[in-house]
Kinemage of the C-alpha trace (Angstrom):
@kinemage 1
@onewidth
@group {chain A} dominant
@subgroup {mainchain}
@vectorlist {calphas} color= white
{ca met a 1} P 0.000 0.000 0.000
{ca ala a 2} L 2.869 2.362 0.724
{ca gly a 3} L 4.178 1.814 -2.800
{ca leu a 4} L 0.753 2.528 -4.269
{ca ala a 5} L 0.479 5.701 -2.208
{ca leu a 6} L 3.866 6.845 -3.439
{ca leu a 7} L 2.647 6.503 -7.032
{ca val a 8} L -0.878 7.859 -6.611
{ca leu a 9} L -0.499 10.754 -4.150
{ca pro a 10} L 1.557 13.004 -6.457
{ca leu a 11} L -1.056 12.582 -9.185
{ca ala a 12} L -3.817 13.289 -6.687
{ca gly a 13} L -1.982 16.421 -5.594
{ca leu a 14} L -1.798 17.549 -9.210
{ca leu a 15} L -5.550 17.129 -9.594
{ca phe a 16} L -6.242 18.828 -6.259
{ca arg a 17} L -4.162 21.925 -7.061
{ca ala a 18} L -5.388 22.280 -10.650
{ca pro a 19} L -7.021 25.653 -11.467
{ca trp a 20} L -10.267 24.110 -12.655
{ca ser a 21} L -12.088 27.464 -12.947
{ca thr a 22} L -9.675 28.767 -15.598
{ca leu a 23} L -8.771 25.420 -17.143
{ca gly a 24} L -10.690 25.930 -20.375
{ca thr a 25} L -9.234 29.375 -20.972
{ca arg a 26} L -5.673 28.214 -20.372
{ca leu a 27} L -6.088 25.183 -22.617
{ca gly a 28} L -7.203 27.414 -25.461
{ca glu a 29} L -4.046 29.504 -25.402
{ca pro a 30} L -2.106 29.274 -28.687
{ca gln a 31} L 1.203 28.312 -27.056
{ca val a 32} L -0.442 25.404 -25.247
{ca leu a 33} L -2.094 24.088 -28.402
{ca glu a 34} L 1.133 24.485 -30.383
{ca ala a 35} L 3.198 22.657 -27.751
{ca leu a 36} L 0.604 19.868 -27.609
{ca arg a 37} L 0.514 19.547 -31.397
{ca leu a 38} L 4.298 19.395 -31.619
{ca ser a 39} L 4.474 16.819 -28.829
{ca leu a 40} L 1.900 14.517 -30.414
{ca val a 41} L 3.376 14.804 -33.907
{ca ser a 42} L 6.998 14.354 -32.853
{ca ala a 43} L 6.226 11.437 -30.519
{ca thr a 44} L 4.222 9.702 -33.246
{ca ile a 45} L 6.946 10.164 -35.870
{ca ala a 46} L 9.581 8.995 -33.384
{ca thr a 47} L 7.508 5.862 -32.698
{ca val a 48} L 7.231 5.124 -36.420
{ca val a 49} L 11.005 5.488 -36.786
{ca cys a 50} L 11.515 3.203 -33.787
{ca leu a 51} L 9.252 0.591 -35.381
{ca leu a 52} L 11.082 0.738 -38.702
{ca leu a 53} L 14.507 0.451 -37.098
{ca gly a 54} L 13.765 -1.364 -33.856
{ca val a 55} L 11.741 -4.357 -35.061
{ca pro a 56} L 14.496 -5.617 -37.420
{ca leu a 57} L 17.064 -5.047 -34.670
{ca ala a 58} L 14.962 -7.005 -32.179
{ca trp a 59} L 14.559 -9.828 -34.704
{ca leu a 60} L 18.326 -9.892 -35.250
{ca leu a 61} L 19.013 -10.131 -31.522
{ca ala a 62} L 16.362 -12.805 -30.970
{ca arg a 63} L 16.895 -14.997 -34.030
{ca val a 64} L 20.427 -14.612 -35.383
{ca pro a 65} L 23.379 -15.716 -33.243
{ca phe a 66} L 26.462 -13.662 -34.051
{ca pro a 67} L 29.691 -12.673 -32.286
{ca gly a 68} L 29.208 -9.662 -30.076
{ca ala a 69} L 25.458 -10.120 -29.641
{ca arg a 70} L 25.722 -9.453 -25.900
{ca leu a 71} L 27.610 -6.239 -26.544
{ca val a 72} L 25.014 -5.092 -29.071
{ca arg a 73} L 22.206 -5.873 -26.620
{ca ala a 74} L 24.008 -3.913 -23.919
{ca leu a 75} L 24.459 -0.941 -26.255
{ca val a 76} L 20.759 -1.032 -27.127
{ca thr a 77} L 19.806 -0.780 -23.462
{ca val a 78} L 22.283 1.998 -22.600
{ca pro a 79} L 19.740 4.829 -23.220
{ca leu a 80} L 17.527 3.268 -20.531
{ca val a 81} L 20.062 4.065 -17.814
{ca leu a 82} L 21.877 6.972 -19.438
{ca pro a 83} L 20.776 10.394 -18.129
{ca pro a 84} L 18.804 12.001 -20.970
{ca val a 85} L 20.927 15.160 -20.801
{ca val a 86} L 24.010 13.041 -21.466
{ca gly a 87} L 22.210 11.532 -24.436
{ca gly a 88} L 21.534 15.037 -25.744
{ca val a 89} L 25.189 15.988 -25.350
{ca ala a 90} L 26.214 12.799 -27.178
{ca leu a 91} L 23.850 13.632 -30.037
{ca leu a 92} L 25.330 17.111 -30.261
{ca leu a 93} L 28.869 15.742 -30.424
{ca val a 94} L 27.915 13.441 -33.292
{ca leu a 95} L 25.228 15.344 -35.183
{ca gly a 96} L 25.936 18.955 -34.272
{ca arg a 97} L 27.331 21.330 -36.893
{ca arg a 98} L 30.831 20.497 -35.669
{ca gly a 99} L 30.027 16.892 -34.782
{ca leu a 100} L 31.568 13.793 -36.261
{ca val a 101} L 28.693 13.257 -38.696
{ca gly a 102} L 26.942 16.604 -38.454
{ca arg a 103} L 29.749 18.587 -40.063
{ca trp a 104} L 29.620 16.253 -43.073
{ca leu a 105} L 25.828 16.528 -43.337
{ca asp a 106} L 26.052 20.295 -43.191
{ca ala a 107} L 28.872 20.569 -45.739
{ca ala a 108} L 27.566 17.992 -48.208
{ca phe a 109} L 23.788 18.434 -48.005
{ca gly a 110} L 23.183 21.567 -45.946
{ca ile a 111} L 21.339 19.470 -43.343
{ca thr a 112} L 21.343 20.809 -39.784
{ca leu a 113} L 19.630 18.703 -37.124
{ca pro a 114} L 20.249 20.448 -33.773
{ca phe a 115} L 17.624 22.970 -32.652
{ca thr a 116} L 15.113 21.840 -35.263
{ca thr a 117} L 11.897 19.827 -35.172
{ca ala a 118} L 13.794 16.950 -36.773
{ca gly a 119} L 16.182 17.185 -33.836
{ca val a 120} L 13.247 16.741 -31.460
{ca val a 121} L 12.215 13.557 -33.276
{ca leu a 122} L 15.789 12.269 -33.259
{ca ala a 123} L 16.236 12.906 -29.541
{ca glu a 124} L 12.937 11.189 -28.735
{ca thr a 125} L 13.854 8.235 -30.960
{ca phe a 126} L 17.191 7.844 -29.185
{ca val a 127} L 15.657 7.572 -25.722
{ca ala a 128} L 12.542 5.596 -26.703
{ca met a 129} L 13.826 2.878 -29.044
{ca pro a 130} L 15.172 0.567 -26.296
{ca phe a 131} L 11.644 0.121 -24.921
{ca leu a 132} L 10.473 -1.164 -28.288
{ca val a 133} L 13.485 -3.393 -28.939
{ca ile a 134} L 13.327 -5.045 -25.522
{ca ser a 135} L 9.577 -5.654 -25.787
{ca val a 136} L 9.729 -7.086 -29.311
{ca glu a 137} L 12.794 -9.216 -28.599
{ca gly a 138} L 11.031 -10.716 -25.582
{ca ala a 139} L 7.958 -11.464 -27.691
{ca leu a 140} L 10.096 -13.103 -30.387
{ca arg a 141} L 11.877 -15.304 -27.863
{ca ala a 142} L 8.517 -16.424 -26.482
{ca val a 143} L 7.278 -17.577 -29.907
{ca asp a 144} L 7.558 -21.286 -30.652
{ca ala a 145} L 10.174 -21.526 -33.407
{ca arg a 146} L 8.578 -24.712 -34.738
{ca tyr a 147} L 5.925 -22.675 -36.557
{ca glu a 148} L 8.634 -20.798 -38.436
{ca glu a 149} L 10.468 -24.040 -39.180
{ca ala a 150} L 7.268 -25.594 -40.523
{ca ala a 151} L 6.728 -22.620 -42.827
{ca ala a 152} L 10.300 -22.914 -44.081
{ca thr a 153} L 9.872 -26.627 -44.861
{ca leu a 154} L 6.787 -25.739 -46.924
{ca gly a 155} L 8.903 -23.473 -49.112
{ca ala a 156} L 8.223 -20.090 -47.545
{ca thr a 157} L 11.014 -17.568 -47.819
{ca arg a 158} L 12.417 -15.923 -44.693
{ca trp a 159} L 10.532 -12.707 -45.465
{ca thr a 160} L 7.262 -14.577 -46.086
{ca thr a 161} L 7.702 -16.537 -42.875
{ca phe a 162} L 8.298 -13.343 -40.926
{ca arg a 163} L 5.344 -11.545 -42.511
{ca arg a 164} L 2.794 -14.371 -42.431
{ca val a 165} L 3.852 -16.360 -39.360
{ca thr a 166} L 6.150 -14.484 -37.002
{ca leu a 167} L 4.671 -11.003 -37.231
{ca pro a 168} L 1.079 -11.989 -36.335
{ca met a 169} L 2.320 -13.930 -33.306
{ca val a 170} L 4.446 -11.082 -31.965
{ca ala a 171} L 1.969 -8.319 -32.840
{ca pro a 172} L 0.854 -7.874 -29.178
{ca gly a 173} L 4.495 -7.455 -28.165
{ca ile a 174} L 5.039 -4.905 -30.921
{ca ala a 175} L 1.916 -3.017 -29.836
{ca ala a 176} L 3.032 -2.988 -26.206
{ca gly a 177} L 6.497 -1.820 -27.200
{ca ala a 178} L 5.054 0.907 -29.419
{ca ile a 179} L 2.872 2.137 -26.557
{ca leu a 180} L 5.836 2.355 -24.208
{ca cys a 181} L 7.915 3.951 -26.941
{ca trp a 182} L 5.284 6.601 -27.691
{ca ala a 183} L 4.721 7.411 -24.026
{ca arg a 184} L 8.469 7.719 -23.414
{ca ala a 185} L 8.868 9.986 -26.449
{ca leu a 186} L 5.933 12.134 -25.357
{ca gly a 187} L 7.493 12.739 -21.951
{ca glu a 188} L 11.088 13.242 -23.087
{ca phe a 189} L 12.772 16.350 -21.687
{ca gly a 190} L 16.532 16.169 -21.100
{ca ala a 191} L 17.775 15.010 -24.492
{ca thr a 192} L 15.288 17.259 -26.281
{ca ile a 193} L 16.226 20.499 -24.533
{ca thr a 194} L 19.934 19.723 -24.890
{ca phe a 195} L 19.919 18.709 -28.550
{ca ala a 196} L 16.924 20.620 -29.934
{ca gly a 197} L 16.560 23.566 -27.578
{ca asn a 198} L 13.347 25.185 -26.382
{ca phe a 199} L 11.960 27.275 -29.233
{ca pro a 200} L 8.166 27.806 -29.211
{ca gly a 201} L 6.469 26.421 -32.296
{ca arg a 202} L 9.576 24.562 -33.437
{ca thr a 203} L 11.103 22.513 -30.627
{ca gln a 204} L 9.088 23.362 -27.509
{ca thr a 205} L 7.222 20.189 -26.628
{ca met a 206} L 4.839 19.894 -23.690
{ca pro a 207} L 7.477 18.806 -21.107
{ca leu a 208} L 9.627 21.791 -22.089
{ca ala a 209} L 6.609 24.088 -21.875
{ca val a 210} L 5.895 22.747 -18.377
{ca tyr a 211} L 9.462 23.507 -17.311
{ca leu a 212} L 9.303 27.041 -18.690
{ca ala a 213} L 5.886 27.740 -17.178
{ca leu a 214} L 6.969 26.432 -13.777
{ca glu a 215} L 9.405 29.334 -13.478
{ca thr a 216} L 6.946 32.055 -14.490
{ca asp a 217} L 3.389 30.717 -14.047
{ca pro a 218} L 3.005 27.627 -11.811
{ca gln a 219} L -0.717 27.438 -12.523
{ca ala a 220} L -0.014 27.125 -16.245
{ca ala a 221} L 2.541 24.408 -15.479
{ca ile a 222} L -0.146 22.451 -13.634
{ca val a 223} L -2.532 22.787 -16.578
{ca leu a 224} L 0.100 21.573 -19.029
{ca ser a 225} L 0.919 18.670 -16.726
{ca leu a 226} L -2.752 17.731 -16.622
{ca val a 227} L -2.856 17.635 -20.415
{ca leu a 228} L 0.117 15.273 -20.538
{ca leu a 229} L -1.434 13.102 -17.842
{ca ala a 230} L -4.784 12.958 -19.634
{ca val a 231} L -3.240 12.088 -23.007
{ca ser a 232} L -1.110 9.332 -21.491
{ca val a 233} L -4.023 7.812 -19.564
{ca leu a 234} L -6.333 7.906 -22.600
{ca val a 235} L -3.816 6.160 -24.841
{ca leu a 236} L -2.986 3.467 -22.297
{ca ala a 237} L -6.684 2.895 -21.549
{ca ala a 238} L -7.593 2.674 -25.243
{ca leu a 239} L -4.923 0.027 -25.875
{ca arg a 240} L -5.324 -1.809 -22.592
{ca asp a 241} L -6.420 -5.110 -24.176
{ca arg a 242} L -3.346 -5.291 -26.399
{ca trp a 243} L -1.163 -4.357 -23.451
{ca val a 244} L -2.576 -7.195 -21.373
{ca asp a 245} L -2.236 -9.666 -24.252
{ca ala a 246} L 1.419 -8.694 -24.715
{ca arg a 247} L 2.122 -9.471 -21.103
């Protein structure tokens, strides 16, 4: 019960201190709507990128034995324990205008990632992808490999086997991983503010707006926090059945 209280009481305090009388007015403010739009769009794009890159990586770790697999798995999980600000600094050192890769992108293609909306998506992808990879790898390891072997003996190619046999069986795990990935991207703060900055309309997501409002208007910070809480609860509630199935 003490653990439950530790988790619930802060949320209850947020609801108790919320300025309900002016909630509608504050929610209609342009900066709030813009921050919410940017947060939802960037988190969704980051989740799509994580799916495109993370599912094949999870399949590789679960199905293909290769030298250094443990090291690769460890590297995948590093963002889980790495302070997000450190992740943002690392992204700057690699993809900044003077970074290892960033200077080449800028010189060859004129592409600049830091302090842009694309930088927000990249920072969120960096911190969120491990949640997807771990979830999907666990689902793949739980699947009975005999179904895949049977498909192969019937002449199915590896891609056909993955698409028609493996993917439907691990779909709940992919859905659960995508939910975690999206929620983590939506709440990302440290890597985003370090790598993408805090520019309204371009890189200021809801967590960054909460931080800024907390210094100047605590009531606005509470309202923004309520929006993030409501969005997270609605998404998790809507996908609850898939979440339970994945477990």
